[in-house]
C-alpha positions in Angstrom: 49.6 37.0 -56.7 48.9 34.6 -58.8 49.3 31.9 -56.0 47.1 33.8 -53.9 44.1 33.4 -56.9 45.0 29.7 -57.3 44.6 29.0 -53.4 41.3 30.9 -53.4 40.4 28.9 -56.9 41.0 25.2 -55.0 39.3 26.6 -51.9 36.0 27.2 -54.1 36.3 24.2 -55.8 36.7 22.0 -52.8 33.7 23.9 -51.3 31.5 23.2 -54.2 32.5 19.4 -54.1 31.6 19.4 -50.5 28.3 20.9 -51.2 27.3 18.3 -53.7 28.4 15.4 -51.7 26.3 16.3 -48.5 23.2 17.2 -50.7 21.6 13.8 -51.1 22.0 13.3 -47.6 20.4 16.8 -46.5 17.6 16.5 -49.1 15.1 13.7 -49.2 13.2 13.5 -52.6 9.2 13.2 -52.8 9.7 9.8 -54.5 11.8 8.2 -52.2 10.3 5.6 -50.1 9.0 6.8 -46.5 10.9 5.9 -43.4 10.4 5.8 -39.7 13.6 6.6 -38.0 12.6 6.5 -34.2 14.7 4.1 -32.3 12.4 4.5 -29.6 9.7 2.1 -30.7 10.4 -1.7 -29.9 10.4 -4.2 -32.5 7.5 -6.6 -32.6 8.1 -10.3 -31.4 6.3 -13.3 -32.6 4.0 -11.1 -34.4 2.7 -9.4 -31.1 2.7 -5.9 -31.0 5.2 -4.4 -28.7 4.5 -1.9 -25.8 5.6 1.3 -26.1 5.2 2.9 -22.5 2.6 2.5 -19.7 1.0 5.8 -18.5 -1.6 6.9 -15.9 -4.9 8.1 -16.9 -4.1 11.5 -15.6 -1.2 11.8 -18.6 -1.7 12.6 -22.1 -0.4 9.8 -24.3 2.2 12.4 -25.9 4.7 11.0 -28.7 6.3 12.2 -32.2 7.0 10.0 -35.0 10.6 11.1 -36.8 9.4 10.4 -40.5 11.4 11.0 -43.6 10.7 12.5 -46.3 9.7 15.1 -43.9 8.4 17.3 -46.2 6.3 15.2 -48.4 4.7 12.5 -46.0 1.4 12.8 -44.1 1.8 10.9 -40.6 -1.9 9.4 -39.5 -2.3 7.4 -36.0 -5.1 4.7 -35.7 -6.8 3.0 -32.8 -7.8 0.1 -34.4 -9.6 1.2 -37.9 -10.5 4.6 -36.2 -8.0 7.5 -36.9 -7.6 9.5 -33.9 -4.9 12.2 -34.9 -2.7 13.4 -37.9 0.7 15.1 -37.8 3.8 13.7 -36.4 2.8 14.4 -32.8 -0.2 13.0 -31.1 -1.1 14.5 -27.4 -4.3 12.3 -26.6 -5.9 11.8 -23.4 -7.1 8.2 -22.9 -8.8 6.2 -20.6 -7.6 3.2 -18.5 -7.1 0.2 -21.1 -4.6 -1.2 -23.4 -4.8 0.6 -26.8 -3.3 -1.0 -29.9 -1.8 2.1 -32.0 -1.0 2.0 -35.7 0.9 4.9 -37.2 0.9 5.4 -40.9 3.0 7.5 -43.0 2.2 8.1 -46.2 4.3 10.1 -49.0 2.7 12.6 -51.4 3.0 9.7 -54.1 1.0 7.1 -52.3 3.9 5.0 -51.0 3.2 3.8 -47.2 5.3 2.4 -44.1 3.9 1.7 -40.9 4.5 0.7 -37.1 2.5 -1.0 -34.7 2.4 -0.9 -30.7 0.7 -0.9 -27.8 -0.1 1.8 -25.0 -1.3 1.1 -21.6 -3.1 3.4 -19.5 -3.5 2.8 -15.8 -6.5 3.8 -13.7 -5.1 5.9 -10.8 -5.8 5.2 -7.0 -8.8 7.2 -6.5 -10.5 6.0 -9.8 -13.4 3.8 -9.5 -12.7 0.3 -10.7 -14.6 -2.7 -11.1 -13.9 -6.6 -10.5 -14.5 -9.2 -12.8 -17.5 -11.4 -11.9 -20.3 -13.7 -12.8 -22.3 -10.7 -12.5 -21.4 -9.6 -15.9 -24.3 -11.5 -17.3 -27.7 -10.0 -17.0 -31.4 -10.0 -17.8 -34.0 -7.2 -18.9 -35.6 -6.3 -15.3 -33.0 -8.0 -13.1 -31.5 -6.7 -10.0 -27.8 -6.6 -10.4 -24.6 -5.7 -8.7 -20.8 -4.5 -9.8 -18.0 -5.1 -7.3 -15.0 -3.0 -7.1 -13.2 -0.2 -5.3 -14.1 3.5 -5.1 -17.8 2.9 -6.0 -19.3 5.3 -3.7 -17.8 8.2 -6.1 -20.4 6.9 -8.6 -24.0 9.0 -9.1 -24.9 7.4 -12.2 -24.1 4.7 -14.4 -24.4 3.8 -17.9 -24.9 0.8 -20.0 -23.7 2.2 -23.4 -26.0 4.8 -23.8 -28.7 4.0 -21.4 -28.6 6.3 -18.3 -29.2 4.5 -14.8 -29.4 5.8 -11.5 -28.2 3.0 -9.1 -30.3 1.7 -6.4 -27.6 1.7 -3.7 -24.1 2.6 -3.7 -21.1 1.6 -1.2 -17.4 2.1 -1.2 -17.3 -2.1 -2.9 -20.6 -2.4 -4.8 -23.3 -0.7 -6.9 -26.4 -2.3 -6.9 -29.0 -1.3 -10.1 -31.8 -2.5 -12.0 -31.4 -3.2 -15.9 -34.3 -1.8 -17.6 -37.4 -4.1 -18.5 -36.9 -3.4 -22.3 -33.0 -3.4 -22.5 -32.3 -5.0 -26.2 -29.7 -8.1 -25.8 -25.8 -7.3 -26.3 -23.0 -6.3 -25.0 -22.6 -2.9 -23.4 -19.7 -1.2 -22.1 -20.0 0.4 -18.6 -19.2 3.9 -17.7 -19.6 5.8 -14.1 -20.4 9.5 -13.4 -19.5 11.1 -10.4 -21.7 14.0 -8.9 -19.5 16.4 -10.5 -20.3 15.2 -14.0 -17.0 13.9 -14.3 -17.3 10.2 -16.2 -15.0 7.1 -15.9 -14.9 4.1 -18.4 -15.6 0.9 -16.3 -12.7 -1.1 -16.3 -10.9 -4.0 -14.3 -7.4 -5.0 -13.4 -6.4 -7.6 -16.0 -3.1 -8.3 -14.3 0.4 -6.8 -14.0 -1.2 -3.3 -14.0 -3.3 -3.6 -17.5 -6.7 -2.6 -17.3 -9.3 -3.9 -19.4 -12.9 -2.9 -20.4 -15.6 -4.2 -17.9 -18.7 -4.9 -19.9 -22.2 -6.2 -19.3 -24.1 -8.8 -21.2 -27.8 -8.5 -21.5 -29.9 -11.0 -22.4 -33.6 -12.6 -22.0 -32.6 -16.0 -22.6 -30.4 -18.0 -20.3 -26.9 -17.2 -20.2 -24.6 -20.0 -18.7 -21.4 -19.1 -16.6 -18.7 -21.2 -17.9 -17.8 -23.6 -20.7 -16.7 -26.7 -19.2 -18.2 -28.8 -16.4 -17.6 -31.8 -14.2 -19.3 -34.1 -12.6 -19.5 -37.8 -11.0 -21.6 -40.6 -12.9 -25.3 -40.0 -11.6 -24.5 -37.2 -9.1 -25.8 -34.0 -9.6 -24.5 -30.8 -11.7 -25.3 -27.5 -10.9 -24.8 -24.7 -13.8 -24.8 -20.8 -12.6 -26.1 -18.3 -14.6 -28.9 -15.3 -15.5 -32.6 -16.3 -16.7 -31.9 -19.9 -15.9 -35.6 -20.2 -15.0 -36.2 -20.4 -18.8 -33.8 -23.1 -19.1 -36.3 -26.0 -20.9 -34.1 -28.7 -22.0 -30.2 -29.7 -21.3 -28.8 -32.6 -23.3 -25.6 -34.5 -23.2 -24.6 -35.5 -26.7 -28.2 -36.7 -27.7 -29.3 -37.9 -24.4 -31.6 -35.9 -22.5 -30.9 -34.9 -19.1 -33.1 -34.7 -15.9 -33.3 -31.5 -14.5 -33.6 -31.6 -10.6 -33.9 -27.9 -9.4 -34.2 -24.7 -10.7 -34.3 -21.0 -10.3 -33.4 -17.7 -11.6 -29.8 -18.3 -11.2 -29.1 -21.9 -11.2 -30.2 -25.1 -12.4 -29.3 -28.6 -11.6 -29.1 -31.8 -13.5 -28.4 -35.4 -13.0 -25.0 -36.4 -14.9 -25.0 -39.3 -17.4 -24.2 -42.6 -15.5 -21.5 -43.6 -18.0 -17.8 -42.2 -17.8 -17.1 -39.8 -20.6 -16.8 -36.5 -22.0 -19.9 -35.1 -23.3 -21.2 -32.1 -25.4 -23.4 -30.2 -23.3 -26.1 -28.1 -24.9 -29.8 -27.0 -24.5 -32.9 -24.9 -25.0 -34.6 -22.0 -23.5 -38.3 -21.7 -23.2 -38.7 -20.0 -26.6 -36.8 -22.6 -28.4 -33.5 -20.7 -28.7 -30.2 -22.3 -27.8 -28.7 -21.9 -24.4 -25.5 -19.8 -24.4 -22.3 -21.0 -22.4 -20.0 -18.1 -22.1 -21.3 -16.7 -25.7 -21.3 -20.6 -27.2 -24.1 -22.5 -27.9 -22.5 -25.7 -26.5 -20.3 -26.8 -23.4 -17.8 -29.7 -22.2 -19.1 -32.0 -19.5 -16.8 -34.5 -18.1 -18.4 -37.4 -16.3 -15.7 -39.2 -13.8 -15.8 -41.3 -10.8 -12.1 -39.7 -10.6 -12.1 -35.8 -9.6 -8.9 -34.2 -10.4 -8.4 -32.0 -7.3 -4.9 -30.7 -8.3 -2.6 -31.1 -11.2 0.6 -29.4 -12.3 4.5 -30.2 -11.1 5.5 -29.6 -7.4 9.1 -30.6 -5.7 8.8 -31.9 -2.5 11.7 -31.5 -0.2 11.9 -31.5 3.3 12.0 -27.9 3.3 9.0 -27.5 0.7 6.1 -29.6 1.6 2.9 -29.6 -1.0 0.3 -26.9 0.6 -1.8 -25.6 -2.2 -4.9 -27.5 -1.1 -4.1 -27.6 2.5 -7.6 -25.8 3.8 -9.8 -26.8 0.7 -9.3 -30.9 0.6 -11.4 -31.8 3.6 -14.5 -30.2 2.2 -14.2 -32.9 -1.0 -13.5 -35.7 1.3 -16.1 -38.1 2.9 -16.1 -41.8 4.6 -15.1 -44.4 1.8 -13.4 -41.4 -0.6 -10.0 -42.7 -1.9 -7.0 -40.2 -2.2 -4.4 -40.5 -4.8 -1.4 -38.5 -5.3 1.2 -39.5 -8.1 4.2 -38.8 -7.7 7.8 -40.0 -9.4 11.3 -39.5 -8.0 13.6 -41.2 -5.8 12.8 -40.3 -1.9 9.9 -41.2 0.6 6.8 -39.2 0.9 3.6 -39.5 3.1 -0.4 -38.1 2.9 -0.2 -35.9 6.2 -2.2 -33.2 8.2 -0.5 -29.8 8.5 1.0 -31.0 11.6 3.1 -33.7 9.5 1.3 -36.4 10.8 0.1 -39.4 8.7 -3.7 -39.1 7.9 -4.3 -42.8 8.3 -2.1 -43.9 11.3 -1.6 -40.7 13.0 1.9 -41.2 13.4 4.4 -38.7 13.6 8.1 -37.9 13.3 10.7 -39.4 10.8 10.6 -42.5 12.5 7.3 -42.9 13.4 5.3 -41.2 10.6 5.4 -44.4 8.1 6.4 -42.7 4.8 6.5 -44.4 1.8 9.5 -45.4 -0.4 9.3 -43.6 -4.0 11.1 -45.2 -6.9 10.1 -43.9 -10.1 6.1 -43.4 -10.5 4.3 -44.0 -7.5 0.9 -43.6 -6.2 0.4 -42.6 -2.5 -2.8 -44.0 -1.6 -5.2 -43.4 1.5 -9.0 -44.3 2.1 -10.9 -42.0 4.2 -12.3 -43.0 7.4 -14.1 -41.0 10.2 -10.5 -41.0 11.9 -9.1 -39.6 9.1 -11.8 -36.8 8.8 -11.1 -35.7 12.3 -7.4 -35.7 12.0 -7.4 -33.2 8.9 -9.9 -30.9 10.4 -8.4 -30.9 14.1 -4.8 -30.4 12.8 -5.2 -27.5 10.6 -5.6 -29.3 7.1 -4.1 -31.8 4.5 -0.2 -31.4 2.9 2.0 -34.0 1.5 5.4 -34.3 2.8 8.6 -35.9 2.1 11.8 -35.6 -0.1 12.9 -36.1 -3.6 10.2 -36.6 -5.8 7.9 -34.8 -8.0 4.1 -34.3 -7.4 2.1 -34.1 -10.5 -1.6 -34.9 -9.7 -3.8 -35.4 -6.7 -7.3 -37.4 -7.5 -10.2 -38.1 -5.3 -12.8 -41.0 -6.0 
């Protein structure tokens, strides 16, 4: 009997000790520091918020945060500075776009921890989607267009809170008139179909991600672009909106001569000396002209035009064809073509038929490849024969073997 009593007492003691050992792990105290225990949230890299997941517009963003001490914390969800949910689980519909979420876990004693990540929301195949283009800059009272897909669904569109009825609607384009009294500013765009469903206007910003499509409205000149190039003394054209209101243009401190002007473009004569200039200007009311939102742009004046730059390894199997169909339009009689290469091999400026653009020679023996040893420049001066040869033989390519092409220029 005594043995049974001793055994029972020993078991109770072991059980009591076991419970005491588990208690700190089973119960977190209110004063403990908060922790987010999720292993399914990627770690950030280089200060860039990681992508948690990508979903379609028709699926809510649904996710649960595992936080401790669970009974003593508040979980809040933010997009930017705006709180969008509270609680351990979020179930939120989102328009197409990329959203940066911050989850903040706060204890009753004010201690905090947080995690930041992005969620990508894709448009579905039937959604109206815009394409990015220069028509994003508009003037009050102007007739404007938005290009895209599935736009024939659109019955109304909104610039911010301003409701507009389209002038014309097709699957690939909407035409509308910007209200005359529209205040200057940048406006988000929404589409609405005949059933009253509203869609945020977005465009595909690459790799399946979508960004907000916005429109910039101004009564003053807005120029598309921040970097321009021209030859000495040649005409340079700037495109934008309200361009008829451009009063002056300057390259540095020197006034430029405006030679042509209308509502969508202005043309001036470039300085006669090669150089890099700060391009600026004034509108009729004395305000600064904006170049992609900035008050100045870069103007590079050079007798040499860089047609292509990069790094391309030319082999017998991989001719350089990136400017095959665009080169001819840049050439005229007397133009000098230069291709900058480096390596150990041979190369030739050719038509798409692998014919020497100067001599017309073809074949391994008759083409007349130039030997390449180290840094070499392949050069040709354009004649009428060169123009005719490139035109009739499907374009301009660079062929050979054993070298890297880094730049093609004309002058």
